[in-house]
C-alpha positions, 0 to 999 in steps of 0.5 A: 467158403463153406463149398470150399470147406467141404470139399477140402475136408471131403478130400481129406476124408477120402484119402483117410478112407483109402489108407484105412482099408489099406491097412491090414490090422485096422481096428474094429469101429467100436470094441465090446465094452469091458463091463459087458454083463450080457451076451446080447448081440449089438446087432439085434436090430433094437438100439440100447435103453439107457439111463443114468443117476448121480451119487455124489460124484459117481454117475451111475450108467446102465443100459439094457446090457451094461452096468457100471459107474464113472468118476469124472469130476475129480480135480486136476491132481497136482503136482503131475498136472494130470486130470483123472477120471475112472470108470468101474463095472459090476465086476469091478474091473476099472479103468484110469482115463488120464489127461496131462498138460501138453506144456508140462506133462505131455502124454502118451510118450512120457508113459510109454518111454519111462518104465519107472512111472508107477502105479500105486493103490493102498488101502484106508490105512495106507497099505500098498496093494499094488505097485506096478509099472504105470503103463503096463496096460495102457489103452485108448492112447491118443493126443494127450490122453491115455487109458489105464486098465487097473490090474486085478489086485485093485478088484478087491479093494473096490468090493471090499473098502470104503475108500482107496487111495491111488498114487501115480509116480512119475520120474522127475516128480518129488512127489506122488500124485494122490487122490481118494476114491469114495468106493462105498458110494460107488457100489451104491452106484453099481446097485443101482445101475445093476437093477436098472439094466435088468429093468432096461433089458425088460423094456427094450424087449417090450419096444418101451426104450424112450427115443433120443431127441431128434436135435443135435444141439451143438452140430444143430447150432454150428449149422444154424450160423451157416444158414444150413437147413435142418436137413442138411447133409450134416445133420442128416448123416450125424443123426444116422450115425448116432441112431444106426451106429452109435446107438447099436454099439454096447455103452453107446446109448449111454454116451448118448445120454451124456451128450444130451445132458452136456450139450445143452449146458455148453451151449448156454454158456457160450458168450453171445459175443463170441458165440458165431465165431466159436460154432463156425470153428467148430463146424469147420473143425469136428462137425463137418469131418465127423459127417463125412467120416460117417458118411464114408464108414469111418466110425472110429474117426467119427467117434474121435472127432465127437470125443475131440469137439466135447473135450474141447469144451469141457474147460471151467463153466465161465458161470459156475467153475465147475468143470464140464464133463467130456465123453471118453472113447468106447474104442 
């Protein structure tokens, strides 16, 4: 059964690889992060240094070339049935990531075909500063996720206000979907990230970056239940992808850091009685296809499979009820 699964997945990935190479406008594996504050090339031969720190609901994120902050534990926004997180860089450029409910608010079709959907930004005292078409600048659209680049007019709000309100107005919804952003705390996170970025640049120059742990946690656990060795094809390939591809991309180091924080918690909360079946399913749907994609050089596909895997695990914690943090695409 395992051999059959591997062969079937390999055939699909080879077909995908051929199709990708025939496309005249194939996307790059990774795009330069919007928050890049350095001209340093990603292929300089050294992996990124990275670090993160929590500031309330904000997480400061720094690498040797980038600094930013993300807010990713906001509750689901009613009445639109949307989940939201936001990322801001040191220039106060921002992206909002919205995740819809496939049964109630499917994305991205809802955003692409209805121009009456609006994005509204207000000051703390209710003054409307932005009122634009919601998906005027949408990126990273796939499944039920969409990334929205916030208009330039929101930058002064993020830079100067202590809090702002973002409203999503969807066609057919009686009430707007509103959420407040604590921009004062956000700026504290950005200040730390900026200082830490400069320190990490010095550490990288002196070859003092801490190497990522050798284990892959979830992928290792999946391979262990199948009786595969620690040097099996899947683990060798994914570790090489992590160290030679992802770690070399702007923002890749921070994504690795987030994985090493989230993965042990994910494994710890898997119920014992269903753990094996769950890991076998994850292996067949994500681990093996991602390894084959990485082997074939389909780095975009490998990363999307990784995102999908952690997004699936990002439901409520069975012990605390808290929502696990899922990564967002670097693409």
